[in-house]
SEFIZA-3560 file (N, C-alpha, C; in Angstrom, 3 decimals):
REM SEFIZA-3560
<numar><xx>-66.704</xx><yy>8.210</yy><zz>-115.157</zz><atom>N</atom></numar>
<numar><xx>-67.292</xx><yy>7.657</yy><zz>-115.877</zz><atom>CA</atom></numar>
<numar><xx>-67.706</xx><yy>7.811</yy><zz>-117.242</zz><atom>C</atom></numar>
<numar><xx>-67.855</xx><yy>6.916</yy><zz>-118.000</zz><atom>N</atom></numar>
<numar><xx>-68.137</xx><yy>7.080</yy><zz>-119.591</zz><atom>CA</atom></numar>
<numar><xx>-69.716</xx><yy>7.041</yy><zz>-119.538</zz><atom>C</atom></numar>
<numar><xx>-70.177</xx><yy>8.270</yy><zz>-120.385</zz><atom>N</atom></numar>
<numar><xx>-71.373</xx><yy>8.385</yy><zz>-120.579</zz><atom>CA</atom></numar>
<numar><xx>-71.651</xx><yy>8.576</yy><zz>-121.960</zz><atom>C</atom></numar>
<numar><xx>-72.519</xx><yy>8.024</yy><zz>-122.167</zz><atom>N</atom></numar>
<numar><xx>-73.251</xx><yy>8.304</yy><zz>-123.719</zz><atom>CA</atom></numar>
<numar><xx>-73.076</xx><yy>9.452</yy><zz>-124.065</zz><atom>C</atom></numar>
<numar><xx>-73.317</xx><yy>10.674</yy><zz>-123.582</zz><atom>N</atom></numar>
<numar><xx>-73.505</xx><yy>12.012</yy><zz>-123.894</zz><atom>CA</atom></numar>
<numar><xx>-72.007</xx><yy>12.286</yy><zz>-123.886</zz><atom>C</atom></numar>
<numar><xx>-70.846</xx><yy>11.782</yy><zz>-123.487</zz><atom>N</atom></numar>
<numar><xx>-69.500</xx><yy>12.186</yy><zz>-123.112</zz><atom>CA</atom></numar>
<numar><xx>-68.910</xx><yy>11.723</yy><zz>-124.575</zz><atom>C</atom></numar>
<numar><xx>-69.277</xx><yy>10.307</yy><zz>-124.563</zz><atom>N</atom></numar>
<numar><xx>-69.033</xx><yy>10.012</yy><zz>-125.885</zz><atom>CA</atom></numar>
<numar><xx>-69.501</xx><yy>10.832</yy><zz>-127.466</zz><atom>C</atom></numar>
<numar><xx>-70.895</xx><yy>11.159</yy><zz>-127.174</zz><atom>N</atom></numar>
<numar><xx>-70.923</xx><yy>11.782</yy><zz>-128.138</zz><atom>CA</atom></numar>
<numar><xx>-70.540</xx><yy>13.347</yy><zz>-128.428</zz><atom>C</atom></numar>
<numar><xx>-70.158</xx><yy>14.226</yy><zz>-126.521</zz><atom>N</atom></numar>
<numar><xx>-68.907</xx><yy>15.004</yy><zz>-127.585</zz><atom>CA</atom></numar>
<numar><xx>-67.954</xx><yy>14.934</yy><zz>-127.932</zz><atom>C</atom></numar>
<numar><xx>-67.093</xx><yy>13.607</yy><zz>-127.509</zz><atom>N</atom></numar>
<numar><xx>-65.987</xx><yy>13.285</yy><zz>-128.171</zz><atom>CA</atom></numar>
<numar><xx>-66.115</xx><yy>13.333</yy><zz>-129.752</zz><atom>C</atom></numar>
<numar><xx>-67.162</xx><yy>12.391</yy><zz>-130.192</zz><atom>N</atom></numar>
<numar><xx>-67.241</xx><yy>12.121</yy><zz>-131.300</zz><atom>CA</atom></numar>
<numar><xx>-67.460</xx><yy>13.560</yy><zz>-131.930</zz><atom>C</atom></numar>
<numar><xx>-68.529</xx><yy>14.372</yy><zz>-132.003</zz><atom>N</atom></numar>
<numar><xx>-68.577</xx><yy>15.706</yy><zz>-132.189</zz><atom>CA</atom></numar>
<numar><xx>-66.861</xx><yy>16.814</yy><zz>-132.414</zz><atom>C</atom></numar>
<numar><xx>-66.404</xx><yy>16.658</yy><zz>-131.252</zz><atom>N</atom></numar>
<numar><xx>-64.870</xx><yy>17.006</yy><zz>-131.300</zz><atom>CA</atom></numar>
<numar><xx>-64.134</xx><yy>16.661</yy><zz>-132.279</zz><atom>C</atom></numar>
<numar><xx>-64.338</xx><yy>15.046</yy><zz>-132.441</zz><atom>N</atom></numar>
<numar><xx>-63.448</xx><yy>14.795</yy><zz>-133.568</zz><atom>CA</atom></numar>
<numar><xx>-63.580</xx><yy>15.122</yy><zz>-134.812</zz><atom>C</atom></numar>
<numar><xx>-65.256</xx><yy>15.174</yy><zz>-135.310</zz><atom>N</atom></numar>
<numar><xx>-66.127</xx><yy>16.000</yy><zz>-136.182</zz><atom>CA</atom></numar>
<numar><xx>-65.658</xx><yy>17.161</yy><zz>-136.897</zz><atom>C</atom></numar>
<numar><xx>-65.513</xx><yy>17.931</yy><zz>-135.693</zz><atom>N</atom></numar>
<numar><xx>-65.323</xx><yy>19.088</yy><zz>-135.867</zz><atom>CA</atom></numar>
<numar><xx>-63.691</xx><yy>19.202</yy><zz>-136.066</zz><atom>C</atom></numar>
<numar><xx>-62.768</xx><yy>18.545</yy><zz>-135.701</zz><atom>N</atom></numar>
<numar><xx>-61.611</xx><yy>18.437</yy><zz>-135.957</zz><atom>CA</atom></numar>
<numar><xx>-61.264</xx><yy>17.963</yy><zz>-137.418</zz><atom>C</atom></numar>
<numar><xx>-61.998</xx><yy>17.398</yy><zz>-137.942</zz><atom>N</atom></numar>
<numar><xx>-61.880</xx><yy>16.905</yy><zz>-139.580</zz><atom>CA</atom></numar>
<numar><xx>-62.175</xx><yy>17.639</yy><zz>-140.445</zz><atom>C</atom></numar>
<numar><xx>-63.191</xx><yy>18.766</yy><zz>-139.659</zz><atom>N</atom></numar>
<numar><xx>-64.052</xx><yy>19.543</yy><zz>-140.371</zz><atom>CA</atom></numar>
<numar><xx>-62.888</xx><yy>20.737</yy><zz>-140.813</zz><atom>C</atom></numar>
<numar><xx>-62.426</xx><yy>21.255</yy><zz>-139.759</zz><atom>N</atom></numar>
<numar><xx>-61.691</xx><yy>22.406</yy><zz>-140.141</zz><atom>CA</atom></numar>
<numar><xx>-60.010</xx><yy>22.004</yy><zz>-140.983</zz><atom>C</atom></numar>
<numar><xx>-60.272</xx><yy>20.799</yy><zz>-140.937</zz><atom>N</atom></numar>
<numar><xx>-58.907</xx><yy>20.183</yy><zz>-141.777</zz><atom>CA</atom></numar>
<numar><xx>-59.242</xx><yy>18.883</yy><zz>-143.021</zz><atom>C</atom></numar>
<numar><xx>-60.218</xx><yy>19.755</yy><zz>-143.706</zz><atom>N</atom></numar>
<numar><xx>-60.727</xx><yy>19.630</yy><zz>-145.060</zz><atom>CA</atom></numar>
<numar><xx>-61.319</xx><yy>18.128</yy><zz>-145.114</zz><atom>C</atom></numar>
<numar><xx>-61.747</xx><yy>18.020</yy><zz>-143.678</zz><atom>N</atom></numar>
<numar><xx>-62.552</xx><yy>16.950</yy><zz>-143.534</zz><atom>CA</atom></numar>
<numar><xx>-62.138</xx><yy>15.344</yy><zz>-143.259</zz><atom>C</atom></numar>
<numar><xx>-60.824</xx><yy>15.541</yy><zz>-143.130</zz><atom>N</atom></numar>
<numar><xx>-60.095</xx><yy>14.380</yy><zz>-143.022</zz><atom>CA</atom></numar>
<numar><xx>-59.137</xx><yy>14.377</yy><zz>-141.636</zz><atom>C</atom></numar>
<numar><xx>-59.207</xx><yy>13.346</yy><zz>-141.484</zz><atom>N</atom></numar>
<numar><xx>-58.242</xx><yy>12.715</yy><zz>-139.796</zz><atom>CA</atom></numar>
<numar><xx>-57.180</xx><yy>12.006</yy><zz>-140.084</zz><atom>C</atom></numar>
<numar><xx>-57.073</xx><yy>11.333</yy><zz>-141.694</zz><atom>N</atom></numar>
<numar><xx>-55.940</xx><yy>10.401</yy><zz>-141.677</zz><atom>CA</atom></numar>
<numar><xx>-54.557</xx><yy>10.568</yy><zz>-141.629</zz><atom>C</atom></numar>
<numar><xx>-53.882</xx><yy>9.164</yy><zz>-140.995</zz><atom>N</atom></numar>
<numar><xx>-52.396</xx><yy>9.296</yy><zz>-141.222</zz><atom>CA</atom></numar>
<numar><xx>-52.129</xx><yy>10.176</yy><zz>-141.712</zz><atom>C</atom></numar>
<numar><xx>-50.967</xx><yy>11.022</yy><zz>-141.615</zz><atom>N</atom></numar>
<numar><xx>-50.201</xx><yy>11.998</yy><zz>-142.423</zz><atom>CA</atom></numar>
<numar><xx>-50.781</xx><yy>12.947</yy><zz>-142.668</zz><atom>C</atom></numar>
<numar><xx>-52.098</xx><yy>13.408</yy><zz>-142.448</zz><atom>N</atom></numar>
<numar><xx>-52.392</xx><yy>14.614</yy><zz>-142.336</zz><atom>CA</atom></numar>
<numar><xx>-52.590</xx><yy>15.730</yy><zz>-141.229</zz><atom>C</atom></numar>
<numar><xx>-52.826</xx><yy>17.251</yy><zz>-141.763</zz><atom>N</atom></numar>
<numar><xx>-52.703</xx><yy>17.921</yy><zz>-140.592</zz><atom>CA</atom></numar>
<numar><xx>-53.810</xx><yy>17.576</yy><zz>-139.255</zz><atom>C</atom></numar>
<numar><xx>-55.391</xx><yy>17.096</yy><zz>-139.588</zz><atom>N</atom></numar>
<numar><xx>-56.191</xx><yy>16.315</yy><zz>-139.159</zz><atom>CA</atom></numar>
<numar><xx>-55.938</xx><yy>15.194</yy><zz>-137.784</zz><atom>C</atom></numar>
<numar><xx>-55.091</xx><yy>14.399</yy><zz>-138.361</zz><atom>N</atom></numar>
<numar><xx>-54.411</xx><yy>13.286</yy><zz>-137.829</zz><atom>CA</atom></numar>
<numar><xx>-53.621</xx><yy>13.989</yy><zz>-136.774</zz><atom>C</atom></numar>
<numar><xx>-52.600</xx><yy>15.100</yy><zz>-136.864</zz><atom>N</atom></numar>
<numar><xx>-52.255</xx><yy>15.616</yy><zz>-135.520</zz><atom>CA</atom></numar>
<numar><xx>-52.912</xx><yy>16.269</yy><zz>-134.915</zz><atom>C</atom></numar>
<numar><xx>-53.640</xx><yy>16.554</yy><zz>-135.336</zz><atom>N</atom></numar>
<numar><xx>-54.809</xx><yy>18.224</yy><zz>-134.235</zz><atom>CA</atom></numar>
<numar><xx>-55.587</xx><yy>16.771</yy><zz>-133.124</zz><atom>C</atom></numar>
<numar><xx>-56.065</xx><yy>15.753</yy><zz>-134.091</zz><atom>N</atom></numar>
<numar><xx>-56.614</xx><yy>14.390</yy><zz>-133.575</zz><atom>CA</atom></numar>
<numar><xx>-56.055</xx><yy>14.012</yy><zz>-132.335</zz><atom>C</atom></numar>
<numar><xx>-54.606</xx><yy>13.617</yy><zz>-132.752</zz><atom>N</atom></numar>
<numar><xx>-53.999</xx><yy>12.935</yy><zz>-131.733</zz><atom>CA</atom></numar>
<numar><xx>-53.487</xx><yy>14.024</yy><zz>-130.663</zz><atom>C</atom></numar>
<numar><xx>-53.525</xx><yy>14.911</yy><zz>-130.675</zz><atom>N</atom></numar>
<numar><xx>-53.377</xx><yy>15.828</yy><zz>-129.852</zz><atom>CA</atom></numar>
<numar><xx>-54.481</xx><yy>15.880</yy><zz>-128.768</zz><atom>C</atom></numar>
<numar><xx>-55.735</xx><yy>16.518</yy><zz>-129.588</zz><atom>N</atom></numar>
<numar><xx>-57.116</xx><yy>16.090</yy><zz>-128.867</zz><atom>CA</atom></numar>
<numar><xx>-57.072</xx><yy>14.969</yy><zz>-127.954</zz><atom>C</atom></numar>
<numar><xx>-56.763</xx><yy>13.993</yy><zz>-128.334</zz><atom>N</atom></numar>
<numar><xx>-56.789</xx><yy>12.455</yy><zz>-127.743</zz><atom>CA</atom></numar>
<numar><xx>-55.766</xx><yy>12.435</yy><zz>-126.499</zz><atom>C</atom></numar>
<numar><xx>-54.645</xx><yy>13.030</yy><zz>-126.868</zz><atom>N</atom></numar>
<numar><xx>-53.199</xx><yy>13.197</yy><zz>-125.866</zz><atom>CA</atom></numar>
<numar><xx>-53.935</xx><yy>13.884</yy><zz>-124.506</zz><atom>C</atom></numar>
<numar><xx>-54.579</xx><yy>14.840</yy><zz>-124.852</zz><atom>N</atom></numar>
<numar><xx>-54.661</xx><yy>15.518</yy><zz>-123.795</zz><atom>CA</atom></numar>
<numar><xx>-56.336</xx><yy>15.378</yy><zz>-123.096</zz><atom>C</atom></numar>
<numar><xx>-56.986</xx><yy>14.553</yy><zz>-123.674</zz><atom>N</atom></numar>
<numar><xx>-57.880</xx><yy>14.223</yy><zz>-122.951</zz><atom>CA</atom></numar>
<numar><xx>-57.560</xx><yy>12.650</yy><zz>-121.954</zz><atom>C</atom></numar>
<numar><xx>-56.413</xx><yy>12.162</yy><zz>-122.483</zz><atom>N</atom></numar>
<numar><xx>-55.947</xx><yy>11.029</yy><zz>-121.711</zz><atom>CA</atom></numar>
<numar><xx>-55.613</xx><yy>11.670</yy><zz>-120.398</zz><atom>C</atom></numar>
<numar><xx>-54.549</xx><yy>12.946</yy><zz>-120.879</zz><atom>N</atom></numar>
<numar><xx>-53.805</xx><yy>13.394</yy><zz>-119.605</zz><atom>CA</atom></numar>
<numar><xx>-55.049</xx><yy>13.963</yy><zz>-118.167</zz><atom>C</atom></numar>
<numar><xx>-55.671</xx><yy>14.272</yy><zz>-118.859</zz><atom>N</atom></numar>
<numar><xx>-57.126</xx><yy>14.783</yy><zz>-118.104</zz><atom>CA</atom></numar>
<numar><xx>-57.883</xx><yy>13.943</yy><zz>-117.373</zz><atom>C</atom></numar>
<numar><xx>-57.526</xx><yy>12.822</yy><zz>-117.907</zz><atom>N</atom></numar>
<numar><xx>-58.344</xx><yy>11.511</yy><zz>-117.088</zz><atom>CA</atom></numar>
<numar><xx>-57.525</xx><yy>11.264</yy><zz>-115.718</zz><atom>C</atom></numar>
<numar><xx>-56.107</xx><yy>11.500</yy><zz>-115.990</zz><atom>N</atom></numar>
<numar><xx>-55.132</xx><yy>10.836</yy><zz>-115.351</zz><atom>CA</atom></numar>
<numar><xx>-54.067</xx><yy>10.089</yy><zz>-115.820</zz><atom>C</atom></numar>
<numar><xx>-54.205</xx><yy>9.912</yy><zz>-117.378</zz><atom>N</atom></numar>
<numar><xx>-53.259</xx><yy>8.987</yy><zz>-117.867</zz><atom>CA</atom></numar>
<numar><xx>-52.104</xx><yy>9.972</yy><zz>-118.447</zz><atom>C</atom></numar>
<numar><xx>-50.491</xx><yy>8.959</yy><zz>-118.588</zz><atom>N</atom></numar>
<numar><xx>-49.442</xx><yy>9.487</yy><zz>-118.699</zz><atom>CA</atom></numar>
<numar><xx>-49.219</xx><yy>8.764</yy><zz>-120.178</zz><atom>C</atom></numar>
<numar><xx>-49.963</xx><yy>9.192</yy><zz>-121.316</zz><atom>N</atom></numar>
<numar><xx>-49.352</xx><yy>8.950</yy><zz>-122.770</zz><atom>CA</atom></numar>
<numar><xx>-48.265</xx><yy>9.203</yy><zz>-123.240</zz><atom>C</atom></numar>
<numar><xx>-47.957</xx><yy>8.032</yy><zz>-123.978</zz><atom>N</atom></numar>
<numar><xx>-46.850</xx><yy>8.683</yy><zz>-125.019</zz><atom>CA</atom></numar>
<numar><xx>-47.065</xx><yy>8.329</yy><zz>-126.519</zz><atom>C</atom></numar>
<numar><xx>-46.525</xx><yy>8.759</yy><zz>-127.282</zz><atom>N</atom></numar>
<numar><xx>-46.622</xx><yy>9.081</yy><zz>-128.517</zz><atom>CA</atom></numar>
<numar><xx>-45.343</xx><yy>7.798</yy><zz>-129.256</zz><atom>C</atom></numar>
<numar><xx>-45.951</xx><yy>7.397</yy><zz>-129.976</zz><atom>N</atom></numar>
<numar><xx>-45.129</xx><yy>6.740</yy><zz>-131.013</zz><atom>CA</atom></numar>
<numar><xx>-45.301</xx><yy>6.443</yy><zz>-132.405</zz><atom>C</atom></numar>
<numar><xx>-44.163</xx><yy>7.257</yy><zz>-133.352</zz><atom>N</atom></numar>
<numar><xx>-44.185</xx><yy>7.375</yy><zz>-134.562</zz><atom>CA</atom></numar>
<numar><xx>-43.777</xx><yy>6.141</yy><zz>-134.948</zz><atom>C</atom></numar>
<numar><xx>-44.537</xx><yy>5.704</yy><zz>-136.146</zz><atom>N</atom></numar>
<numar><xx>-44.448</xx><yy>4.653</yy><zz>-137.046</zz><atom>CA</atom></numar>
<numar><xx>-44.834</xx><yy>4.886</yy><zz>-138.469</zz><atom>C</atom></numar>
<numar><xx>-44.469</xx><yy>4.271</yy><zz>-139.514</zz><atom>N</atom></numar>
<numar><xx>-44.635</xx><yy>4.759</yy><zz>-140.828</zz><atom>CA</atom></numar>
<numar><xx>-45.796</xx><yy>3.684</yy><zz>-141.379</zz><atom>C</atom></numar>
<numar><xx>-46.679</xx><yy>3.808</yy><zz>-142.539</zz><atom>N</atom></numar>
<numar><xx>-47.430</xx><yy>2.830</yy><zz>-143.357</zz><atom>CA</atom></numar>
<numar><xx>-46.999</xx><yy>1.878</yy><zz>-143.735</zz><atom>C</atom></numar>
<numar><xx>-47.309</xx><yy>0.778</yy><zz>-143.928</zz><atom>N</atom></numar>
<numar><xx>-46.509</xx><yy>-0.612</yy><zz>-144.964</zz><atom>CA</atom></numar>
<numar><xx>-46.332</xx><yy>-0.438</yy><zz>-146.281</zz><atom>C</atom></numar>
<numar><xx>-45.712</xx><yy>-0.565</yy><zz>-146.980</zz><atom>N</atom></numar>
<numar><xx>-45.401</xx><yy>-0.111</yy><zz>-148.601</zz><atom>CA</atom></numar>
<numar><xx>-46.563</xx><yy>-0.745</yy><zz>-149.236</zz><atom>C</atom></numar>
<numar><xx>-46.555</xx><yy>-0.008</yy><zz>-149.709</zz><atom>N</atom></numar>
<numar><xx>-47.981</xx><yy>-0.342</yy><zz>-150.640</zz><atom>CA</atom></numar>
<numar><xx>-49.421</xx><yy>-0.168</yy><zz>-150.137</zz><atom>C</atom></numar>
<numar><xx>-49.340</xx><yy>0.215</yy><zz>-149.162</zz><atom>N</atom></numar>
<numar><xx>-50.780</xx><yy>0.923</yy><zz>-148.081</zz><atom>CA</atom></numar>
<numar><xx>-50.994</xx><yy>1.945</yy><zz>-149.308</zz><atom>C</atom></numar>
<numar><xx>-52.490</xx><yy>2.006</yy><zz>-149.397</zz><atom>N</atom></numar>
<numar><xx>-53.192</xx><yy>3.544</yy><zz>-149.608</zz><atom>CA</atom></numar>
<numar><xx>-53.500</xx><yy>4.411</yy><zz>-149.081</zz><atom>C</atom></numar>
<numar><xx>-53.276</xx><yy>5.544</yy><zz>-148.849</zz><atom>N</atom></numar>
<numar><xx>-53.895</xx><yy>6.390</yy><zz>-148.146</zz><atom>CA</atom></numar>
<numar><xx>-55.104</xx><yy>7.079</yy><zz>-149.031</zz><atom>C</atom></numar>
<numar><xx>-56.366</xx><yy>7.312</yy><zz>-148.200</zz><atom>N</atom></numar>
<numar><xx>-57.131</xx><yy>7.886</yy><zz>-149.046</zz><atom>CA</atom></numar>
<numar><xx>-57.081</xx><yy>9.155</yy><zz>-149.626</zz><atom>C</atom></numar>
<numar><xx>-57.429</xx><yy>9.515</yy><zz>-150.656</zz><atom>N</atom></numar>
<numar><xx>-57.406</xx><yy>11.272</yy><zz>-150.819</zz><atom>CA</atom></numar>
<numar><xx>-58.292</xx><yy>11.788</yy><zz>-150.990</zz><atom>C</atom></numar>
<numar><xx>-58.482</xx><yy>12.836</yy><zz>-149.658</zz><atom>N</atom></numar>
<numar><xx>-59.984</xx><yy>13.693</yy><zz>-149.797</zz><atom>CA</atom></numar>
<numar><xx>-60.394</xx><yy>13.771</yy><zz>-151.288</zz><atom>C</atom></numar>
<numar><xx>-61.661</xx><yy>13.906</yy><zz>-151.189</zz><atom>N</atom></numar>
<numar><xx>-63.079</xx><yy>14.179</yy><zz>-152.197</zz><atom>CA</atom></numar>
<numar><xx>-63.063</xx><yy>16.083</yy><zz>-152.051</zz><atom>C</atom></numar>
//
């Protein structure tokens, strides 16, 4: 069951991941990798069998620079 409290906890966990990775979870950063593992783990705990797909960003697309 999805609850507001559970959603808030996931949001806090993702914010903590960003905080420990320079405030960033953008694609191509260590924060992204840790966040992806977190989501994969949560899906597995819920009974899903997630698979990861690797893609590259589109040419010419800007990647945000952490401030």
